[in-house]
N, C-alpha and C positions, 0 to 999 in steps of 0.2 A: 767364624765369623763374630768379633767381638758384641757386647750387647748393647753398645752405644751405636755400632754399627745397624743394629738390627732394629735400633728404636729410630733412626735416620730413614732406613728402609722402609719401615714399617707405612702400610696403606691401610685404608678402611677397605675392607669387601663391599663391591659393589650392590648397592642395593639396601646397603646397613646404614640406618636413619639416627641408631639413638646406640654409641658406644657406649654407656654406661661407668665414664670417667677411666676407661681403661689406658688413655694415656696419661694421666696421672699416675695409674697403678703401676704405670712399666716404670715411670719415674723412680718411683717411693721404693721399687726395687735394686735400685742403685747404691752405689758407694760413693760417700764423696766425691772422691778423684772421677771418678764415671759421671758422675753429675753435673760436676765443672768441666769436663770436655764435651759432654752434652749441651751442655748451654753456651757455652763458648761457640760452638758449631749451628745450633739449629737457629741463633740470631737471623742467619743468613739462607743456613740449608735446608731448613725445617719450621718454619714461624709459628706453625699450628701448637707444635710442641714447646712454643717459648715460656708460655706462662706455667705449664705446668713444670718446666727444667727450674723456672726463677724458683716457684714456690717449693719443689725440693732442696736445691740448694742452699735458700733462706733459710728452710728448718735445718738443715748441716750446721751451717755458720753458728743459730742460735745455741748450738749443742756443743760446738767447739770448733773455733776459728783455725782454720788448718792455712799449710803453706800454699794449698792448691785451690783454695781461696783466694789469698793474694796472688796466684800468677794469674789466676783469671780477673782480678781488676785490673792487672798489668795489663794483660792483653785485649782487654776492651777498648782502654784506653789509647792505646799505641793504635788501634784501627782506626780512632776517630778521624785521622788527618788524611787518610785516601777513600774516608767512604762519602756516600752522597746523603742527599738530604733525608731519603726514605730510612739508609740505614743508621744514619747520627740518629734520627727519633729513637730508633729500637735500640742502639746503642745506649742512650741515654736513659731510656725506660729502665731497662736493666740497671746499668749502674745505681740510678736512684732506689730502686726495690733495695740493691744488696746494702745500699749505706742506710737503710733503714736500720740493716739489724747486723753490721759491720762493727767490729772495735773502734773506739773514735779515733784512733790514729788514721784507720783505712776510712771512715767517714769525712773526716778532714781534707783528705787526701784527695779525696771524689769530688768535694766542694771545693777545692781549690782546683782543680781542673777544669770543673765545668765554668768557674768565676773567670777563668785565664783564657775562655773560649773567644774567638771571633765571632761567632754566633750567637744573637742575642737570646733567641730560643734555648740554648744551651746554660748560659747565663745564669736564665730565671731560673732553671734546674736547681745550681749552684747557691743563689738566693735561696731557696725554698730551705735546703739545708743549712743555710748560715743559722735562718729566721728560729730553726726546729734546736740549734744545740744549746747547752747549757752555759757556755761564753760565747760571745760572738767577737770572732775572725775581725777586730775592726782595721787591720792592715789589707787584710786580703779584701776586705770588702771598699775599703777607701781607694786602694789600687784601680780598682774596676770602676768606681763612681770616677774618678781622674780621667781612666781610660776611654770609657764607653757612655756617660753621664745617663746612665740607665735611671728611671724612676723605680725601679724593685730596690737598687743602691740607695735612691734618695730616703724612700721610705725607710727601709733598716736603720739608718743613721736617723732618722726622724726618732725611732722608737729608743734605739738603745745605744746611742752615741752620748758621752757628757753634754749637759745643756751648754756649756761654755762654747764648745764648737758648733753648737746649732746657732748661737749668738753669731757667732763670728761668720758663718758661711749663709746667714739667714737667706740674702737675694738668691744665693745658687740655688740652695733646696726649695724655695718656692717656686722656681722656675719650671718645675717637673711636677709641681699640684695643681690641678684643675678642678677640685672637689672641697667643698666646705667640708668635710669630715676631717681629709686630710690638712687642711690649714689648719682645723681645730685640735688637731692632736699635736701637730708644730707648735703653735702657740699656746697650749695648754703647761707643755715642759718650759716652753722660755718665762711663763708669768711666773713660775717657780723661781726664778732669780731675776728677771728685768723685766717688771709688768708695767713698765714704764714704754716697752716697745709695742704693746696693744693696740693702739692707735692705728698702727703699720695694718694691722686684721681689721680694722673697724672701715679702713679706704678699703678694702680691698672686698669684705664679706662681712658687711653688718650684723647679718645673724649668725654667721658663726663668733662673733665678736661677743655678742649678747650669751650666747652659751660657756663660751670661755670665762666670760666675769664670774657667771651662777656657778660653774664649778671649782672656781679659785676663790670663790668668797668676797671678790670685787661687788664693790656698792655701783647698781646703776641707777642713775637717778633716773623721776619721772620724764624730766625734759627730753633728755637723751634717750630714753624709750620711745617716747612720741616722735621724736625726729625720725628716730629708724623705723619705725610702726608703718610709713608710706609706701615705702620700698620695699619691706618685708611681704606687705600683705601681697604686693603680687607674685610673690616666690612662693615656689612648690613645698616649700621648706617652710610656709608660715606657721606650722604645726609645732617646729622646733622652737619659733621664736616667742609663740605663745606659753607654753612649755616653761620657756627660759625665765618670762613674765613672772610666772606662777610661783617657782622655786624661788624667785627676787622678791614676793611678794607684792606685786604691783597692779595693788587692787584697782585703784582708779583707771591707770590703763588698760587692764583687762575689762573694766566696765565699758570704758570708752570701744573697746570693741567688740563687746559683746552686743552695743547698739547699732552697729555698722556689718554685723555680719551678712548681709541679706545683699549688702552692697558692695563687699569685700567677692563674694561668692561671684556676682554677677559680672565684675570687672574680672576678675579671673577666668570666668568664662569665655568672655570676650575677647579675653587674650588669648586664649587655648586654641578658638577659633580662628585667628590670624594668625597664628605659629601652623596652623595644619592648614588652611588658605581655603577655609568654607565659609 
């Protein structure tokens, strides 16, 4: 019996509750070819050994990427098509781990494979790989965005694509966002080139608008700050608004807020009680 088959057939003796890491130890005895064979098999045959096998293969790859490792990636991707949800999860986890230590061309291959999937959970793995690479594969991300309109694609576009692209596609990008910090990130980049678009942000999210003004060094008048203050005081991010005013040097506006803190607090408490039906 081969050593791989012995590992597959291994059973913990009845009554043993601590194996002292013997699964990892067995895996560490295998050579690279044996380890890749084991990992290819334990994904379905012996899930309990999966983590140990992944660690061993990743350790081997970091030392020397061999043909058996490239074949392993090929085999795992081919199994996706007929895999059920549970197996896809396992295969995706293994490929994600391998992508972290594999050479750049293999990392890119896994990324593209994930991004081309019809399953959003698989595509999300591809976006994670894309985000950490030294150079974003803009074509692959853009293709996934056009085909699936994933939020993760819109976020990568916001962070890494040229500003002119953000300006041209601002409406399509905005529709993927719901949180102020997302809009702030988008408009921080746009303001570098076209600050006249910032009123769009003010209409959508006045607090993020004030934050972007401060971060980009654009002046906000006292009148404008006072206009925003009323609605901002009922927002859970009111502290961010106050911080922005401090950075902008809005002493008089802050003094006004200081005089109304108790009123603001009481209105906020009342609002929360209504929201929670109390």
